[in-house]
C-alpha positions as CSV (number, residue, x, y, z in Angstrom):
1,M,158.5,-74.6,73.4
2,L,159.2,-76.3,76.1
3,C,160.7,-74.9,79.8
4,D,164.2,-74.6,79.8
5,D,164.8,-76.0,83.7
6,C,162.0,-79.0,83.8
7,K,161.6,-79.7,80.3
8,K,158.6,-81.0,80.7
9,N,156.0,-78.1,81.0
10,E,154.9,-75.5,77.8
11,A,157.3,-72.2,78.2
12,C,154.8,-68.9,78.8
13,V,157.9,-67.0,80.5
14,H,160.8,-65.6,78.8
15,I,163.6,-64.4,81.1
16,T,166.7,-62.3,80.4
17,E,168.9,-62.2,82.9
18,I,172.0,-59.6,82.3
19,S,175.3,-60.4,84.6
20,T,179.1,-59.5,84.4
21,T,179.5,-63.0,82.9
22,G,176.6,-61.8,80.1
23,K,173.4,-62.3,78.9
24,T,171.5,-65.1,79.4
25,D,168.0,-66.1,78.1
26,K,165.7,-68.8,79.4
27,N,161.9,-70.1,78.5
28,L,160.1,-71.0,81.7
29,C,157.1,-72.6,82.6
30,E,154.9,-70.9,85.4
31,K,156.1,-72.9,88.3
32,C,160.1,-72.9,87.4
33,A,159.7,-69.1,87.0
34,A,157.8,-68.4,90.1
35,A,161.1,-70.3,91.8
36,Y,163.3,-67.6,90.1
37,G,161.9,-64.7,92.6
38,N,159.3,-62.1,92.7
39,I,157.0,-63.4,89.6
40,V,153.5,-64.5,90.5
41,F,150.8,-66.2,88.5
42,D,147.4,-66.1,89.4
43,A,145.7,-68.3,86.8
44,D,142.3,-66.9,88.1
45,K,142.9,-63.4,88.6
46,G,145.6,-62.6,85.6
47,F,147.9,-59.9,85.6
48,S,146.3,-56.1,85.8
49,V,147.7,-52.6,85.5
50,N,146.8,-51.9,89.4
51,D,149.2,-55.0,90.3
52,F,152.0,-53.6,88.5
53,L,151.6,-49.9,89.8
54,K,151.4,-51.8,93.3
55,G,155.1,-53.4,92.6
56,I,156.7,-50.2,91.7
57,F,155.1,-48.4,94.3
58,S,156.3,-50.9,97.0
59,S,159.7,-50.7,95.6
60,A,160.0,-47.3,95.5
61,Q,158.8,-47.4,99.4
62,Q,161.1,-49.7,99.9
63,R,164.1,-47.7,98.0
64,S,162.9,-44.6,100.1
65,E,163.5,-46.3,103.4
66,E,166.7,-47.4,102.4
67,E,167.3,-43.6,101.6
68,N,166.4,-42.7,104.9
69,I,163.5,-40.6,103.7
70,P,160.8,-40.6,106.3
71,A,158.0,-42.8,106.1
72,Q,154.2,-41.6,105.9
73,P,152.0,-44.4,106.1
74,K,149.1,-42.7,107.8
75,A,149.7,-39.2,105.7
76,I,146.4,-38.2,104.5
77,C,145.7,-35.4,101.8
78,P,143.8,-32.1,103.9
79,N,142.1,-31.1,100.9
80,C,140.4,-35.1,99.3
81,G,140.9,-37.0,102.8
82,M,143.1,-39.8,100.5
83,A,145.5,-41.5,102.7
84,Y,148.8,-42.9,100.9
85,S,148.1,-46.1,101.1
86,D,145.4,-45.5,99.1
87,F,147.5,-44.1,96.6
88,M,149.4,-47.1,96.6
89,H,146.5,-49.5,96.2
90,T,145.0,-47.7,93.4
91,G,148.1,-46.4,91.6
92,K,145.5,-42.7,91.3
93,I,146.1,-39.3,92.8
94,G,142.8,-37.7,94.5
95,C,143.8,-33.8,93.6
96,S,146.4,-31.7,93.0
97,V,147.1,-31.1,96.9
98,C,148.2,-34.9,97.0
99,Y,151.5,-34.2,94.7
100,Q,152.6,-31.7,97.9
101,T,151.2,-34.0,100.5
102,F,153.1,-37.0,99.2
103,G,155.6,-35.2,97.3
104,I,158.8,-36.9,99.1
105,H,157.6,-40.2,98.2
106,L,156.2,-39.2,94.5
107,E,159.3,-37.5,93.4
108,P,161.6,-40.6,93.4
109,L,158.9,-42.4,91.9
110,L,158.2,-39.8,89.1
111,R,161.6,-40.2,88.2
112,R,162.0,-43.7,87.7
113,I,158.7,-43.6,85.8
114,H,159.1,-40.7,83.6
115,G,162.9,-40.1,83.6
116,A,162.1,-36.7,85.4
117,S,160.0,-35.1,88.0
118,T,159.2,-31.6,86.4
119,H,157.2,-31.0,83.4
120,N,158.9,-30.9,80.0
121,G,156.0,-30.4,77.3
122,K,153.9,-27.9,75.7
123,I,153.1,-24.8,77.9
124,P,149.3,-23.3,77.5
125,R,149.3,-20.2,76.4
126,R,147.1,-18.7,79.2
127,S,149.6,-19.2,81.8
128,G,152.8,-19.6,79.4
129,G,154.4,-16.3,79.9
130,E,155.0,-16.8,83.4
131,I,155.7,-20.6,83.3
132,Q,158.3,-19.8,80.1
133,A,160.0,-17.0,82.1
134,K,160.8,-19.3,85.0
135,H,162.1,-21.7,83.2
136,K,164.7,-19.6,81.4
137,I,165.5,-18.0,84.5
138,I,166.7,-21.8,85.8
139,L,168.4,-22.7,82.5
140,L,170.2,-18.9,82.9
141,R,171.0,-19.5,86.5
142,K,172.8,-23.3,85.5
143,E,174.4,-21.3,82.6
144,L,175.4,-18.4,85.0
145,E,176.6,-21.0,87.5
146,A,179.1,-23.0,84.7
147,H,180.6,-19.4,83.6
148,V,181.6,-18.5,87.4
149,A,183.3,-21.8,87.7
150,Q,184.8,-21.0,84.6
151,E,186.0,-17.6,85.5
152,E,184.1,-16.4,82.8
153,Y,182.7,-13.3,84.7
154,E,181.8,-10.9,82.1
155,E,179.5,-13.5,80.4
156,A,178.1,-14.1,84.2
157,A,177.8,-10.5,84.6
158,R,175.8,-10.6,81.2
159,L,173.6,-13.7,82.1
160,R,172.9,-12.2,85.7
161,D,171.6,-9.1,84.1
162,Q,169.6,-10.8,81.7
163,I,168.0,-12.6,84.8
164,R,167.2,-9.3,86.4
165,E,165.6,-8.3,83.3
166,I,163.6,-11.5,83.1
167,E,162.5,-11.3,86.7
168,K,161.4,-7.6,86.4
169,I,159.0,-8.1,83.3
170,A,157.5,-11.3,84.7
171,G,156.8,-9.4,88.1
172,E,155.2,-6.2,86.2
173,Q,152.9,-9.2,84.5
174,V,152.2,-10.5,87.8
175,K,151.0,-7.1,88.9
176,Q,149.1,-6.1,86.3
177,E,146.9,-9.6,86.2
178,G,146.4,-9.2,90.0
């Protein structure tokens, strides 16, 4: 198939452009596709996952600058010594402390990639009780706020008591384990 723009070279890129006027599909060669914007082709190197992640991270960094999130160009993890710039280059976190160190920059990125920045999957049985209790409390507090907003105070009081009971049970379990 020939390029839709130059009609000379073989098309190797498919671009779908969605605008207020509608959807437009184009089949382009490398040269014409590169003229469209942030598309870079390197025949020798090829495309890698690290390049993809670097592109995501750099766009997330630009977005965080637009949202007035303070930049941390020289932030270094106190545990493993990994710099934020190393993370941007490799796309890999060094240790669990990196999540806290680079958290302000990682949260918008995780939301964009995964749709959320909190875990919503299976919970291990060993530590599951405490995690499930915290999750249940968070859900009950949201429900409590909704009932208070609707002035359903009897239901809100019932939920408040339920939250206190779960917190009491969770506190006793922590004391027994400790």
